[in-house]
N, C-alpha and C positions, 0 to 999 in steps of 0.2 A: 504493500500500500504506500502511496506517495502523497505528499502534501499538494494542495492546489497550486497551480502556477501563479507566480507573482510577477511575470514578465511585463514590463511597462517602460515606456520611454523615460529616460532620466529627467528629473525635474530641473528646471533652471533656477538659479539663484544661489547665493553663497550660504544660505541657511538651510539647505537641503543636503542630507547625507544619503547617498544612494547605495552605499555598501556598508553593511553593519553586521558583524558576527561576534558578539561578546563571548561566545563559548570558545572561540579560538584564543588560546592563551597568549600567543605572541601579539596578536592584534590588540587584545585587552590591555596588556602591559605597556605596549609602545604608544597606543593612541586611544583606545576605547575608554579606559578608566578615567582619563582626564576629561573627556567630553561628557561622559556619563555623570561625573561628579558635578560638573558645571551646570548641567541641565537639572540635576537633582536639587541643587542649591536654589535656583531661581524658580523651580516648580514649587518648592516649599514656601517661598515668599508669597506667591500668588494664592496658593491654597490656604495659607495662614489667614490672609485678609478675607478670603471667601468664608471661612469658618466664623470669623468675627462678625461679618455681616449677617450670616445665617442665624447666629444666636443673638442678634441685636435686640429682638423683642423680649428675650428673657432678661436682658439688662434694662430695657426701657420700662419693664414692669416695676422695677425698683423706683423709678421716677413717677409712676402713675399713682399718685395719692388719691384720696377720696374725691378731690375736685374733678377727676376724670370720669367718675361715675361708672367704673368698671369693676365688677365683683371678681372674686378669685376664679370662679368657673369661666368667666369671660377672658381672663388673662391666660388661663390654661388653653383655651381655644385658640387664642392668637398665636401662642408658641407652637401649638399642634399644627396650625395651618402652615406656618413657615416650615416646619419639619416635613409635612406631607408633600409640599411642592418640591422641596429639595430632594426628597426621596424619589419622587416620580421623574424628575428631570435627570436623574443620574443615568438612566438608560440611554437617552439620546446623547448626552454628554460623553458617556463612555465610548460610544461608537464614533463620535465626531473626530476623535484623534486620528483614526485611520482614514477618514474621509478628507479632512482638511489639513492634517499635520499637527503634531503636538505643540510646536511653537505657535503656529497660527491660531489654534484654538485657545491656547492659554492667553494670548493677547486679547482675543475677543471676550473670553469669559471673565478675565480680570477687569477689563474696561466696562463690562456690563454692570459691575457692582456699583458704579456711579449712580445708576437709576434708582435702586431702592434707598441708598444712603441719602441722595438728594431729596427724594420723596419724604423720607422721615424728617429730614431737616425742616421741610416746609410745614408738615402737618402736626408735629409733635408739640401739642399744647392743649390745655383744658378747653372743652367745648367742641373739639373735633369729634365727629360722629364715629360710633363703633364700626359702622360699615366701612368708613374710610380707613381706619386702622386695619381692618381685616383685609382690605384690598392691598395695602402696603405690605402686610405680612406675606401675602402671596408673592410679591416682588422680592422680598428678602430671601425667599426660598432658593433663588438662583445661586446664592453663595454656597449652599450645601451640595449643589450639583458639581461644583468644581472638583470635589474630591474624586469623582469617578473618572473624569478625563485625566486628572493628574496621576492617579494610580495606574491607569491603563498605560499612560505614556511612559512612566518611569519603569514599569514592568518590562517594557521593550528594550530598555537601555542596558539592563544588568544580566550577567550570567546566572544560571540556576543556583549556584552555590552561594551567591550573595543577595538573592532576592529577598529573603527574610529580613536581612538588615536594611537593605535599600528601601523596601516598601515600608518598613517600620519607621525609618527616619522621615520618609516623605509624609506618611500619615501622621506621625507624632508631631512633626513640625507644623502641619496644618491644624491638627486637633487643638494644639495649644493656643490657637487663635481664640478659642472659647474662653480660656482662662485669662488671656491678655486683655480682651475687651472688658472683662469683669474687673480686672485690676485698674484699667483706665477709668472705668465708671466709679470705682471706689475713690480714686484720686479726685475725680470731678465732684462727687458728692461731698468729700471732705473739704475741698477748697471752695467750690462755688455753691454747694448745697444741692438738695434733692429736687430742686425746681428748675435746674438748668441742663436738661438732656441735650440741648442743641450744641453745647460745648463738646460733648463726646463725639457727636456726629461730625462736627467741624474738624476734629482731629483726624478722622478716618478718610475724609475726601482726598486730601493730598497724598495719603499713603496708598490709596487705590491707584492714583495717577503714577506714582513712583513704581509700584509693582508692575503696572502695564508696560511702562517704558523699559524696565529692566528685562522683562520677558522678550520684548521686541529686540533688544540689543544683544542678549547673551544666549538665548535658547536656540535649539535646532529642531528641524523636522526630520524624521527617519523615513526615507524613501521605501525601504523594504516592507514597511508596515502598510498594508493595503486594506481598504474597506472590503470586507468579506461577509456578505449577508449569509453565506452558508455557515460561517462560524457561529453567527447569532442563532440561527435555526438549530444548529447542532447543540449549542449550549442550552437552549430551551428544552430540548429533548433529553438532555443528560441528567440523570437522577442526582449526580453529585452537585450540580448547580443548586438544586433545591434543598439538598441536605445541608450544604454549606450555608445556604441562606438562613436556615433555621438556627444554625450556630451563630451566625453573624448578627442576627437579631438579638441574641443573648449578650453579645459582647459590644459591638458598636451601637446597636439600638439602645442598649442600656446607657452607654457613655453619653450619647447625644441627648437622650431623653432625660437623664438625670441632670445633665448640664443645663438644660432649659428649665427644669422644674425645681431644682434644689432651692433657689432663692425664694420662689413662691411658697414652697412648703415651710421654710423657716419663718417667713413672714406670717403665714395664715394658720399654721398649726402651733408654732412656738412663739408667736408674738414678737418676732425680731423687727427692729426698725430697718429702713432701707440701708442705712450705714452699717448696722450690725450684720445684716444679711450679706451685703457686698464684701464685708471684711472676711467672710468665711467661704463664700461660694466659688471663689477663684482657685482655692487650694486643691479640691478634688480634680477638676479638669486639668490643672497644671501637672499634677502627679501622674494622672492617667495618660496624658500626652507624652510626658518625658520618659515614661517607662515603656511605651509602645515599642521602640527599637530594641529594648531588652527582651521583650516577648518574641520579637522576630529573630534575635540572635540565639536565644534559647532554642527556638524551633529549628534553626539551622543546625544546631549541634545535637539536639536530643530527639528531634522529630516533632513536627507541629501537633500531631494528634495526641501525643503523650502530654505535652505542655497544656494543650487545650483541655484535656480530660481533668487533670488535677486542678487547673485553674477554675473550672466550673464547680468542682467540689468545694473550693475555698469561697466561691461566690455564694454558694448555698449557706455556708456558715455566716458570712457577712450579712446576707439578707435576713437571716434569722435574728441577728443582733439588731438590725433596723426595725424588724417587726416588734421585738421585745421593747426597744426604746420608744417606739410609737405608742404601744399599749401603756407603758409606764410614764409617758410624757417626759422622758429624760433627754434633755437637749444634748448633754455631753456624750451620752452613749449613742444617740442618734447620729451626731456629727462624726464620731469615730467609725461607726458602722458604714456610713455613707461614703466617707473618704476611702475606707478600705475597698468598698465596691468600685469606686473610681479607679483605684490602682489596679485592681484585678481586671476590670474591663480593658485597661490599657494593655496589660500582658496578653489577654485573650485576643484583642484586636491584632496584635502582632503575630501571634501563633496561628490564628485562623487564616489570615491572608497569606501567610507562608505556605499553608497547606494547598492552596489552589493550584499554583504552578506545579507543585510536586505531584498532585493527583493526576494531572494530565501528562506529566513525564512518565508516570507509572502506566497510564493507559496506553501511551505510545509503545512502551516496551511490551505490554500485553498484546498489542495488535501486530507486533513484529516490525514496527517502524524503527529504523536506526539512523545514526549519523545526523546530518543536517536536516533531513526530512522530519526526524523526531523533534528537533528543536523548533522547527516551523510549526509542527502540529501542536506542541505544548504551548507555544507562544500565542498562536491564533485562538486556541480554545480557552486558555487562561485569561487572555485579554477580554474576550467576549463574556466569559463567566464573571469576571470581576465587575463589569458594568452592571450585570443583572444582580449579582450577590450584594454589591454595594447599595443598589437601590432597595432591594427587599430588606436588607439589614437596617437601612435608615428608617423604614416604616416602623421599626421597633420603637423609635423615638416618638412617633405619632401615637402608637398604642400606649406607651407609658404616660404621656400627657393626658390622653383621653381617659385612661383608667384612673389617674389621679383626680381628674375633673369629676368623674362620676362618683368616686369615693368621697370627695369633699361635699358633693351635692347630697349624697346619701347619709353620711355620718359626721360630716364636719372635720374629718381627718383622713390621712392617707393609709391607714392600717390595712384596709381591705385590699388596696392595690399592691401594697408591699408583700402581702401573702401570695398574691398571684405571681409576682415577679420571682419569689422564692421557688414556687412550683415550676415555673418555666426553666429555671436553672437546673432543676432536677431532671427535667425532660432532656435538656441539652447534654447533661452528663451521660445519660443512658444512650442517647443517639450516638455520641462520640465513641463510646465504648463499643456499642453493637456494630457500628459500620466500619470503624477504622482500627480497632484494637482487639476485638474479640478473637481469641485463639492465638494471640501473639504475645506470650508472657515475657519475652525478653528481646532485646535488640539483636542478639546473636541468632536466635531462632527466626526472627523476622527476616534477617539478611539471608539466611539459608533458604528460607521459603521463597524469597524473592528471586533467588538464582534458579530455583526449579520452576516456580510458577509466578511470573511477573505480576499477575493480577492480585497477588496477595501482598504486594509491597506498599499498599496504602498505609500500613503502620509506620512507614518511614517518612511520610510526607510532612 
């Protein structure tokens, strides 16, 4: 079996690279590594700003006092709307890289962030209708879609042995935009007060322009990456796409859902002021983002499935602490449990995304595909799958905010929702073990099995 043909006339322009083989050790050391690192660095900058814009309404909620006339359920709906749009747009964004080029799409997607940020700058004041805020929340969703195109693009630049680390750095650098915007909001509230949200928005407008210009000047398009609708269709039919989506809902869905909701829960369940909430809400997203490359590195060394399995076990424990703290109304215990969840979602984000290219490398071996054809197969399938998995996973953030909204409407607290999250982590633990680790008690046995039957090598992804 051979990979689809990618023959096409070379692109014109200095920012197109028409020959790219990171699996070639000589090419990687002499040329590829330098180019890949440069693109990774500027991809992180644009994705970072995208995450900040995507999570902007979770920060604006800190500024929306009683004079705005929006209750907790209404605020949860605003952040859920932004999360929903970002999740849905991840599919077309993920496939846009192959259609338009990674550099070209990064320039466009970064520049597009000016639209929601400018809109918020105009409407962010008491008296604005809820419908207007809801419409602007739709526009902020574009920031969440940047993740899919960024991850798909960087996946193409790196060899298999480094994908866990590279994808972890790229995603972690982007994810930390959630924490940074909260820190900037904390500074604004401390200096200018909780009635000046436009100061925060004014800070981000020039940053968006800078990110767009840097992408234009320093990033590259990869010619060998071609739009392949067949890969998208194959990924849709592939059961591992949907299994990994379930796991990614548990990791990234939790990260972004908690990032959007943490401040609202602190304010409405524990009576924290905007300044008190802002002083805490940045910690979890920061730690979860910074540790994501560690999750990817651990997965490179130990196998993504193993890291993911035990990470979900620890998430079950942390979620149990959150439930207990919610029942006992213990702010200290709640904060500890929630921050632990953030850290674990970061590790799990790194390990699950490392699994994706590994799964398709194993499938290539099982199909008898070898050499460059195997690399092309794994690259096209993992790229297509990442767009879909990233989208479905982000819907977890929607589910978390809608669950918390319903829980607050029903009982005035988030306990019911937290119990549901705990149960979902239990499901993810079982799925990871049953699909990727069952019957493989050790690395040595897994390696031996892989040599005899390639389809059993999923334990090593």
